[in-house]
C-alpha positions as CSV (number, residue, x, y, z in Angstrom):
1,M,-0.1,0.0,0.0
2,F,1.2,3.6,-0.8
3,V,0.0,6.4,1.5
4,L,-0.1,9.9,-0.1
5,A,-0.9,12.9,2.0
6,H,-2.6,16.0,0.5
7,L,-2.7,19.6,2.0
8,S,-3.2,23.0,0.4
9,D,-3.4,26.8,0.8
10,P,-1.5,27.3,3.9
11,H,-1.0,31.0,3.2
12,L,2.0,31.2,5.5
13,G,2.0,34.4,7.6
14,P,2.6,37.0,8.8
15,I,3.4,39.0,5.7
16,P,7.0,40.2,5.9
17,E,7.8,44.0,6.1
18,A,8.0,45.5,2.4
19,R,9.2,48.7,0.8
20,I,6.2,51.0,-0.2
21,S,7.2,50.4,-3.7
22,E,6.7,46.7,-3.4
23,L,3.1,47.1,-2.0
24,L,1.8,49.3,-5.0
25,G,-0.8,47.9,-7.1
26,K,-2.3,44.4,-6.6
27,R,-0.2,43.7,-3.6
28,F,-1.8,46.7,-1.7
29,F,-5.2,45.1,-2.0
30,G,-3.8,41.7,-0.9
31,M,-2.4,43.4,2.2
32,M,-5.6,44.9,3.0
33,N,-7.3,41.4,2.7
34,W,-4.7,39.9,4.9
35,I,-5.1,42.7,7.7
36,G,-9.0,42.5,7.3
37,A,-9.7,38.9,7.3
38,R,-7.0,36.4,6.5
39,R,-4.7,37.0,9.6
40,R,-7.7,36.3,11.9
41,N,-8.7,33.2,10.1
42,F,-5.3,31.6,9.1
43,G,-3.2,31.0,12.2
44,Q,0.4,29.7,12.8
45,A,-0.9,27.6,15.9
46,T,-3.6,26.0,13.7
47,L,-1.2,25.1,10.9
48,A,1.4,23.8,13.4
49,A,-1.0,21.3,15.3
50,L,-2.3,20.1,11.9
51,L,1.3,19.5,10.6
52,T,2.1,17.6,13.9
53,D,-0.6,15.3,13.4
54,L,0.4,14.7,9.6
55,L,3.9,14.1,10.5
56,A,2.8,11.5,13.1
57,Q,1.1,9.6,10.3
58,P,3.2,7.0,8.3
59,T,3.1,8.3,4.6
60,D,5.1,7.6,1.5
61,H,4.7,11.1,-0.1
62,I,3.3,14.6,0.8
63,A,1.5,16.6,-2.1
64,V,1.0,20.4,-1.5
65,T,-1.4,22.1,-4.1
66,G,-0.2,25.6,-3.9
67,D,-0.9,29.1,-2.3
68,L,1.9,28.9,0.2
69,V,2.3,32.7,0.1
70,N,0.0,35.7,0.2
71,V,1.2,38.6,-2.0
72,S,4.5,37.1,-3.5
73,L,6.9,39.3,-1.6
74,P,10.4,37.8,-2.1
75,A,10.9,36.9,1.6
76,E,7.5,35.0,1.5
77,F,9.3,32.3,-0.7
78,D,12.0,31.8,1.7
79,T,9.3,31.0,4.3
80,G,7.7,28.7,1.8
81,A,10.9,26.8,1.3
82,T,11.3,26.3,5.0
83,F,7.9,25.0,5.3
84,L,8.4,22.6,2.5
85,A,11.6,21.3,4.2
86,S,9.8,20.9,7.4
87,L,7.4,18.4,5.8
88,G,10.2,16.3,4.4
89,T,13.0,16.0,1.9
90,P,12.4,17.0,-1.7
91,D,12.2,13.5,-2.8
92,K,9.3,12.9,-0.4
93,V,7.4,16.3,-0.9
94,T,5.9,17.6,-4.1
95,V,4.5,21.2,-4.5
96,I,2.8,23.1,-7.3
97,P,2.1,26.8,-7.4
98,G,-1.3,28.5,-6.7
99,N,-2.3,32.0,-7.9
100,H,-1.0,33.7,-4.7
101,D,2.4,32.2,-5.5
102,T,2.4,34.3,-8.9
103,Y,0.5,37.2,-7.5
104,V,2.2,39.8,-9.6
105,H,4.3,39.6,-12.8
106,S,7.4,40.6,-11.1
107,A,7.2,37.5,-9.0
108,L,6.5,35.1,-11.7
109,S,9.7,33.1,-11.3
110,Y,10.2,33.3,-7.5
111,H,8.6,29.9,-6.8
112,L,10.6,28.4,-9.6
113,E,13.7,29.5,-8.0
114,H,13.0,28.9,-4.3
115,W,11.1,25.7,-4.5
116,A,12.8,23.9,-7.4
117,P,13.7,20.8,-5.5
118,F,10.1,20.3,-4.7
119,L,8.6,20.9,-8.0
120,S,11.0,19.6,-10.7
121,G,10.6,16.1,-12.3
122,D,12.6,13.1,-11.9
123,E,14.4,13.8,-15.2
124,T,15.2,17.3,-14.4
125,H,19.0,17.8,-13.6
126,P,19.6,19.6,-10.3
127,G,20.3,23.3,-10.9
128,T,18.6,23.3,-14.2
129,P,16.5,26.6,-14.5
130,L,12.7,26.0,-14.4
131,D,10.1,27.9,-16.3
132,R,6.6,27.4,-17.3
133,E,7.7,24.9,-19.9
134,S,8.8,22.5,-17.1
135,F,5.2,21.7,-16.4
136,P,3.7,19.3,-16.2
137,F,6.4,17.4,-14.4
138,V,6.4,13.8,-13.4
139,R,7.6,12.1,-10.2
140,R,7.5,8.3,-10.0
141,R,7.1,6.9,-6.5
142,G,6.6,3.1,-6.4
143,P,3.3,2.3,-8.0
144,V,2.2,6.0,-8.2
145,A,3.2,8.7,-10.8
146,I,2.6,12.3,-9.4
147,V,2.0,14.7,-12.2
148,G,2.4,18.4,-11.3
149,V,0.3,20.9,-13.4
150,S,0.7,24.7,-13.2
151,T,-2.3,27.0,-13.3
152,A,-0.5,29.9,-11.8
153,V,-0.6,33.0,-14.0
154,P,-0.4,36.6,-12.9
155,T,-3.9,38.2,-13.1
156,A,-5.4,41.7,-12.8
157,Y,-6.8,43.3,-9.5
158,F,-9.5,41.4,-7.8
159,L,-8.8,38.2,-10.0
160,A,-7.8,34.9,-8.7
161,S,-8.3,32.8,-11.9
162,G,-6.0,30.4,-13.5
163,E,-5.0,28.7,-16.7
164,V,-3.2,25.6,-17.9
165,G,-2.7,26.7,-21.4
166,G,-2.8,24.9,-24.7
167,A,0.9,23.7,-24.8
168,Q,0.8,22.4,-21.3
169,L,-2.4,20.5,-21.9
170,E,-1.0,18.9,-25.0
171,R,2.0,17.8,-22.9
172,L,-0.2,16.5,-20.2
173,R,-2.0,14.4,-22.7
174,G,1.0,12.6,-23.9
175,I,2.4,12.1,-20.2
176,L,-0.8,10.6,-19.0
177,H,-1.0,8.2,-22.0
178,E,2.7,7.2,-21.4
179,L,2.2,6.6,-17.7
180,K,-0.9,4.5,-18.5
181,K,1.4,2.1,-20.5
182,E,3.8,2.0,-17.5
183,G,0.8,0.6,-15.4
184,L,1.2,3.6,-12.7
185,F,-1.5,5.0,-10.6
186,R,-1.7,8.5,-12.0
187,V,-2.2,11.4,-9.5
188,V,-2.6,14.9,-11.1
189,M,-1.9,17.8,-8.9
190,I,-3.6,21.1,-9.9
191,H,-4.3,24.3,-7.8
192,H,-7.6,25.5,-9.5
193,P,-10.4,23.2,-9.3
194,P,-11.4,21.7,-12.7
195,V,-14.9,20.7,-11.9
196,G,-17.9,22.6,-10.2
197,E,-19.1,26.1,-10.7
198,R,-17.6,29.3,-9.3
199,H,-17.4,33.1,-10.3
200,Y,-15.2,33.9,-13.2
201,H,-12.8,35.8,-11.1
202,R,-11.8,32.6,-9.3
203,D,-12.2,30.0,-12.1
204,L,-9.9,27.9,-14.3
205,R,-10.2,29.5,-17.6
206,D,-9.7,26.3,-19.6
207,A,-11.4,23.9,-17.2
208,E,-13.4,22.3,-20.0
209,A,-10.2,21.8,-22.0
210,F,-8.5,20.3,-19.0
211,R,-11.4,17.8,-18.5
212,R,-11.3,16.8,-22.1
213,V,-7.6,15.8,-21.7
214,I,-8.3,13.9,-18.5
215,S,-11.4,12.2,-20.0
216,E,-9.4,11.1,-23.1
217,A,-6.1,10.1,-21.5
218,G,-7.3,9.0,-18.1
219,A,-5.9,9.4,-14.6
220,E,-6.8,7.7,-11.2
221,L,-7.0,10.7,-9.1
222,V,-6.9,14.5,-9.5
223,L,-6.1,16.7,-6.3
224,H,-6.5,20.6,-6.0
225,G,-6.9,23.4,-3.5
226,H,-8.0,27.0,-4.1
227,D,-11.6,26.9,-2.8
228,H,-10.6,26.4,0.8
229,R,-13.4,23.8,1.0
230,A,-13.6,20.0,1.2
231,S,-15.0,18.6,-2.1
232,L,-15.3,15.4,-4.1
233,G,-16.3,15.7,-7.8
234,R,-15.8,13.3,-10.8
235,I,-14.5,13.4,-14.3
236,S,-15.9,10.7,-16.5
237,S,-13.2,8.7,-18.6
238,N,-13.7,5.6,-20.7
239,G,-16.5,4.4,-18.3
240,E,-14.7,5.2,-15.2
241,L,-15.2,8.2,-12.8
242,I,-12.1,9.8,-11.7
243,P,-12.1,11.4,-8.2
244,V,-11.3,15.1,-8.1
245,V,-10.6,15.9,-4.6
246,G,-10.2,19.5,-2.9
247,V,-9.2,20.2,0.7
248,P,-9.7,23.2,2.9
249,S,-6.8,25.7,3.8
250,A,-4.4,23.9,6.1
251,S,-4.1,27.0,8.2
252,A,-7.9,27.6,8.5
253,G,-9.0,27.6,12.1
254,P,-12.1,25.7,13.5
255,E,-14.3,28.8,13.0
256,D,-13.5,29.4,9.4
257,G,-16.7,29.6,7.4
258,R,-15.5,27.9,4.3
259,G,-14.1,24.9,6.2
260,A,-11.9,24.2,9.1
261,G,-8.3,23.1,8.4
262,R,-7.8,19.5,7.0
263,Y,-5.5,17.3,5.1
264,N,-6.3,14.1,3.3
265,L,-4.5,10.7,3.3
266,Y,-5.0,8.3,0.3
267,R,-4.3,4.7,0.9
268,I,-3.6,3.3,-2.5
269,S,-3.6,-0.4,-3.3
270,G,-4.3,-2.8,-6.2
271,E,-2.9,-2.9,-9.8
272,P,-3.8,-1.6,-13.1
273,G,-7.4,-2.2,-13.9
274,A,-8.1,-2.9,-10.2
275,W,-6.9,0.0,-8.3
276,A,-8.4,0.9,-4.8
277,C,-8.1,4.1,-2.9
278,I,-9.3,4.9,0.6
279,M,-9.5,8.6,1.5
280,E,-9.1,9.4,5.2
281,S,-9.6,13.1,6.2
282,R,-8.1,14.6,9.3
283,G,-8.2,18.0,10.9
284,Y,-10.6,20.3,12.7
285,A,-14.4,20.2,12.9
286,P,-16.3,23.5,13.2
287,G,-15.8,24.8,16.8
288,D,-13.4,21.9,17.6
289,A,-9.9,22.8,18.3
290,T,-8.4,19.3,18.3
291,V,-7.0,17.6,15.2
292,Q,-8.8,14.2,14.7
293,L,-10.0,11.7,12.1
294,R,-12.9,13.3,10.4
295,D,-14.0,10.9,7.6
296,T,-13.0,7.8,5.9
297,R,-14.4,6.6,2.5
298,Q,-13.4,4.6,-0.4
299,I,-13.2,6.6,-3.5
300,I,-11.9,4.1,-5.9
301,G,-12.8,0.5,-6.2
302,L,-15.5,-1.4,-4.4
303,P,-15.8,-1.4,-0.6
C-alpha cells in the first residue's frame, strides 16, 4: 500500500515587512485582505497542530497544491521553502504553485527559483533553471506517478483565476498516455478546481479543455486546492469516474466559514485495472480545536 498525503493553501503568515514600492498595485489590496480577514482566520498555531498530526502519520509522500504565500513578496518564498523542508526532503514532498504564488508579474519566477527541488520532475537535472515549460512534471514513486500541473498566472486586480494553457495541456495528454502504458497509478496535482461552478474571477479559464484531456487520456486521481473547501467531484473517462478532491486551507481555524483546516490521506493499493483508494480526512471540525480523524471513505474500487 502507498500512502499519499494532501494539503493545500497554507497562506503562510505573517506577511513580511516590505518597501512602499513593493506594495503598490495588486499587492496593496492583498495586504488589505490579509489585515482585514486572513490573519484572523489563518493561524500559525492552527497550522502547527495540523502538521504535527500529519507528520505523526506513516506516509510515503506529501502533495501540496499551492498558495503557500499571500502577496508574493520575495521573503515569503524563503518562508515557503522552510515550510516545505519541514514536511520532508524534496524526494518525499511535491508542490505546485497557486495563484497567490504568482500574485504579480514581477514575482512570476520566485517559486521556480526557491522551491525547485520540490517541483521539478525526476528527469530534471539539479540546478537546471525551471520555467512554465517545465510543467507538467512527473515524479514516479513506487506504483504511483505524481503529475504536477501549473495553473499559476499573474492576473489583474481582484482576479484569482488560473489557466493551464494549450501547450501544457498537450504535454499533459502525452504524459498521461505514457504513464498508463507503464501501469502506474496517476495522480494529477492542480491548484484551481477543474470541476464545479464558481465565479469567473476565481475559475480555471480552460477547465473544460483540462477535463477533455483527463477524459481522453485518463488518470486515477486529481487533487486540487484554491476553494478552501472539502470537495469530491468526478470526471468521466472511458466508463470510469475519476475522483477530483479538494481540501480546505491547512491554516484555517475551527471557526472558518469555508471549512476548518484539514488534510487528506489516500491509501492506494491494487494494480492496473483493479486499483483501490481509501481517502481519510484528518483535521478540525467546526468549533473543535483538536485535530482528529473526521471521515474515511473508499473513492476508488468497491468497498
